[in-house]
C-alpha positions in Angstrom: 0.0 0.0 0.0 1.3 3.5 -0.9 2.0 6.1 1.8 -1.1 8.0 0.6 -3.2 4.9 1.1 -1.8 4.3 4.5 -2.5 7.9 5.4 -6.1 7.4 4.5 -6.3 4.3 6.6 -4.7 6.0 9.6 -7.1 8.9 9.2 -10.1 6.5 9.0 -8.9 4.7 12.2 -8.5 8.0 14.0 -11.7 9.6 12.8 -14.1 6.6 12.8 -12.7 4.4 15.4 -11.2 7.0 17.8 -7.7 5.4 17.7 -4.8 7.5 18.7 -2.6 8.5 15.8 0.4 6.8 17.2 -1.5 3.5 17.6 -3.1 3.8 14.1 0.3 4.4 12.5 1.7 1.4 14.2 -1.2 -0.8 13.0 -0.9 0.3 9.4 3.0 0.4 9.6 3.0 4.1 8.6 5.8 6.2 10.0 4.3 9.1 11.9 6.6 11.6 10.1 5.1 10.3 6.8 1.6 10.5 8.3 2.1 14.2 9.3 3.7 15.2 6.0 1.6 17.6 4.0 1.4 16.0 0.6 2.0 18.3 -2.4 -0.7 18.4 -5.1 0.8 15.7 -7.3 -1.5 16.7 -10.2 0.6 19.9 -10.7 3.7 17.9 -11.3 2.2 15.0 -13.3 2.1 16.7 -16.7 5.8 17.5 -16.5 6.8 14.0 -15.6 4.4 12.1 -17.7 6.0 9.6 -20.1 3.0 7.8 -21.6 -0.5 8.6 -22.7 -3.8 7.0 -23.4 -5.8 9.1 -25.8 -9.6 8.8 -25.9 -11.9 10.4 -28.4 -15.7 10.9 -28.4 -18.2 12.8 -30.5 -21.6 14.2 -29.4 -24.0 15.0 -32.3 -27.6 15.9 -32.9 -29.5 12.6 -33.3 -31.8 14.3 -35.8 -29.2 14.8 -38.5 -27.2 12.2 -40.4 -23.8 11.5 -38.9 -21.2 8.8 -39.2 -19.5 8.6 -35.8 -17.0 6.0 -36.9 -15.8 8.2 -39.7 -15.6 11.3 -37.5 -13.6 9.4 -34.8 -11.2 8.1 -37.4 -10.7 11.7 -38.7 -9.9 12.8 -35.2 -7.4 10.0 -34.9 -5.7 10.9 -38.2 -5.5 14.6 -37.2 -4.1 13.7 -33.8 -1.5 11.4 -35.3 -0.3 14.4 -37.4 0.5 16.3 -34.2 3.5 15.9 -32.0 1.4 14.1 -29.3 2.6 10.6 -30.2 6.2 11.8 -30.8 6.2 13.2 -27.2 4.3 10.3 -25.5 4.3 6.6 -26.3 0.7 5.4 -26.7 -0.4 3.1 -23.9 -3.9 1.8 -23.1 -2.9 0.2 -19.8 -1.4 2.2 -16.9 -0.6 5.4 -18.7 0.9 8.3 -16.9 -1.8 10.6 -18.2 -5.2 10.2 -20.0 -6.1 12.7 -22.7 -9.6 13.0 -24.0 -10.6 14.8 -27.2 -14.3 15.7 -27.1 -16.0 17.0 -30.2 -19.5 18.4 -29.7 -21.4 19.0 -32.9 -24.9 18.7 -31.4 -25.9 22.3 -32.0 -25.4 23.7 -35.5 -23.3 26.9 -35.4 -22.0 26.1 -31.9 -19.7 23.2 -32.5 -16.8 22.9 -30.1 -13.8 20.7 -29.6 -11.9 20.2 -26.3 -8.8 18.5 -25.0 -8.8 17.5 -21.4 -5.9 15.8 -19.6 -6.7 13.6 -16.6 -4.7 12.0 -13.8 -5.3 8.3 -14.2 -5.1 7.7 -10.4 -8.1 9.7 -9.4 -9.5 11.1 -12.7 -8.9 14.6 -11.6 -8.6 17.2 -14.4 -5.0 18.3 -14.9 -5.6 20.6 -17.9 -8.4 21.5 -20.2 -9.1 23.8 -23.2 -12.1 24.2 -25.4 -12.4 26.1 -28.6 -15.1 26.5 -31.3 -14.6 24.4 -34.4 -13.5 26.4 -37.4 -11.1 23.9 -39.1 -11.0 20.6 -37.3 -7.5 19.7 -38.3 -6.1 23.1 -37.2 -8.2 23.0 -34.0 -6.9 19.6 -33.0 -3.3 20.7 -33.8 -3.7 23.9 -31.8 -5.2 22.1 -28.8 -2.3 19.6 -28.7 0.3 22.3 -29.1 -1.2 24.3 -26.3 -1.4 21.2 -24.0 2.2 20.3 -24.7 3.4 23.9 -24.2 1.4 24.0 -20.9 2.9 20.5 -19.9 6.4 21.7 -20.5 5.8 24.9 -18.4 5.0 22.9 -15.2 
């Protein structure tokens, strides 16, 4: 169990079972110094240290109009493969360091948007996100990836 997991277990024992911190730490085999350490927000460092990525794509559209989701998802994948995302990160589907989701929303004509959101795979918290209106899908995907990689390198 990780120190963070042990920290949660000690907190549970202290809060729910009224154990003394010293006793709870001994039971869980957590050093008290580690228990009292104020953890930094790991999410702020994750983008800079990430080495692998799992990229997911989805499309939301108006059910009343004809739409080929398989074709649209393959277009997104082609546009994404033309960016530097996969040159920067190896593509992994199991245990990636970061999860990136490309979301295309074309449900309302004239208000189509695309977004890129990066998630921490441990707790699914949002690390970074950007949304923009769709003007030229290929350019928009390229810009989103460039902005994400620039933000990632500035951490």
